[in-house]
C-alpha positions as CSV (number, residue, x, y, z in Angstrom):
1,X,50.0,-42.3,-18.7
2,X,49.4,-38.7,-19.3
3,X,47.8,-37.0,-22.3
4,X,48.3,-33.3,-21.8
5,X,47.1,-32.7,-18.3
6,X,44.7,-35.6,-18.5
7,X,45.1,-39.0,-16.7
8,X,44.7,-42.4,-18.3
9,X,43.2,-44.9,-15.9
10,X,44.1,-48.3,-17.3
11,X,42.8,-51.6,-16.0
12,X,44.6,-54.9,-16.8
13,X,43.0,-58.2,-17.6
14,X,43.3,-59.3,-14.0
15,X,41.2,-56.4,-12.9
16,X,43.0,-55.8,-9.7
17,X,41.4,-56.2,-6.3
18,X,38.3,-54.4,-5.2
19,X,37.3,-51.1,-6.7
20,X,38.9,-47.7,-7.1
21,X,37.6,-44.3,-6.1
22,X,38.7,-41.5,-8.4
23,X,38.6,-37.9,-7.3
24,X,39.0,-35.1,-9.8
25,X,37.9,-37.0,-13.0
26,X,37.3,-34.5,-15.7
27,X,34.5,-35.2,-18.2
28,X,35.2,-33.7,-21.7
29,X,35.9,-34.6,-25.3
30,X,39.5,-35.9,-25.6
31,X,39.6,-34.3,-29.1
32,X,39.1,-30.8,-27.7
33,X,39.7,-30.8,-24.0
34,X,43.3,-31.5,-22.8
35,X,42.0,-31.9,-19.2
36,X,39.6,-34.8,-20.3
37,X,40.5,-38.1,-18.5
38,X,40.4,-41.5,-20.1
39,X,39.4,-44.9,-18.6
40,X,41.0,-47.8,-20.4
41,X,38.9,-51.0,-20.0
42,X,39.9,-52.9,-23.1
43,X,42.0,-55.6,-21.3
44,X,39.4,-56.3,-18.6
45,X,36.6,-56.5,-21.2
46,X,38.4,-58.9,-23.4
47,X,35.2,-60.9,-24.0
48,X,33.6,-58.0,-25.7
49,X,34.5,-58.1,-29.4
50,X,32.3,-55.3,-30.8
51,X,33.1,-51.7,-31.5
52,X,30.8,-49.2,-29.6
53,X,28.8,-47.2,-32.1
54,X,26.5,-44.3,-31.4
55,X,23.8,-42.6,-33.4
56,X,21.7,-39.5,-33.0
57,X,17.9,-39.8,-32.8
58,X,15.3,-37.2,-32.3
59,X,15.6,-37.4,-28.6
60,X,19.4,-37.6,-28.3
61,X,22.5,-39.8,-28.8
62,X,22.0,-43.5,-28.3
63,X,23.9,-46.7,-28.4
64,X,23.5,-48.4,-31.8
65,X,21.6,-51.7,-31.6
66,X,24.7,-53.5,-33.1
67,X,26.6,-52.3,-30.0
68,X,23.9,-53.3,-27.4
69,X,26.0,-56.3,-26.3
70,X,28.2,-53.8,-24.6
71,X,25.5,-53.4,-21.9
72,X,26.1,-57.0,-20.8
73,X,29.7,-56.0,-20.0
74,X,29.6,-52.5,-18.6
75,X,27.1,-50.5,-16.5
76,X,27.5,-46.8,-15.8
77,X,25.2,-45.3,-13.3
78,X,24.9,-42.1,-11.4
79,X,23.2,-41.1,-8.2
80,X,23.3,-37.5,-9.2
81,X,26.6,-36.9,-7.4
82,X,28.9,-39.8,-8.1
83,X,29.2,-42.1,-11.1
84,X,29.8,-45.8,-10.7
85,X,31.3,-47.9,-13.4
86,X,30.7,-51.7,-13.0
87,X,31.8,-54.5,-15.2
88,X,30.6,-58.1,-15.9
89,X,33.8,-59.7,-17.2
90,X,32.0,-62.7,-18.8
91,X,29.3,-60.5,-20.4
92,X,26.3,-62.3,-19.1
93,X,24.9,-59.0,-17.7
94,X,24.2,-60.8,-14.5
95,X,27.3,-60.4,-12.4
96,X,28.3,-56.8,-12.4
97,X,31.1,-55.7,-10.0
98,X,31.9,-52.1,-9.2
99,X,35.2,-51.2,-10.7
100,X,35.4,-47.4,-10.4
101,X,33.5,-44.7,-8.5
102,X,34.0,-41.2,-9.9
103,X,33.5,-38.9,-7.0
104,X,31.6,-35.7,-7.7
105,X,31.0,-36.7,-11.3
106,X,27.6,-37.0,-12.8
107,X,27.9,-38.7,-16.2
108,X,26.7,-41.7,-18.2
109,X,27.9,-44.4,-20.6
110,X,26.8,-42.4,-23.7
111,X,28.6,-39.3,-22.7
112,X,31.8,-41.2,-21.9
113,X,31.6,-43.0,-25.2
114,X,30.8,-39.8,-27.1
115,X,33.8,-38.1,-25.5
116,X,36.1,-41.1,-26.3
117,X,36.8,-41.3,-22.6
118,X,36.2,-45.0,-22.4
119,X,38.7,-47.3,-24.2
120,X,36.8,-50.6,-24.8
């Protein structure tokens, strides 16, 4: 699906096979940036029943404690050049599998959530 010039990367409940490498992923707020891409994980994370909530503290934006269970389902890490998005479908936080590698993108979970670029 396309939103303006953006791409919506959607993952089904089966999760597909292996992992995807995405080139040209554009980080930006979907509210203000028509180039901002979206990753839709809501079907693959069907065990997660919460709604991600963020708050601003003195040292930045953080995941609200009521949303901390999300960290058992999804891990976003960056090596400074590429960002890896891994999921643990059963939400134990013990069995993460790499789902997506965003080439030449340095971002994190909070930024993707803040920008509404992750559909959970």
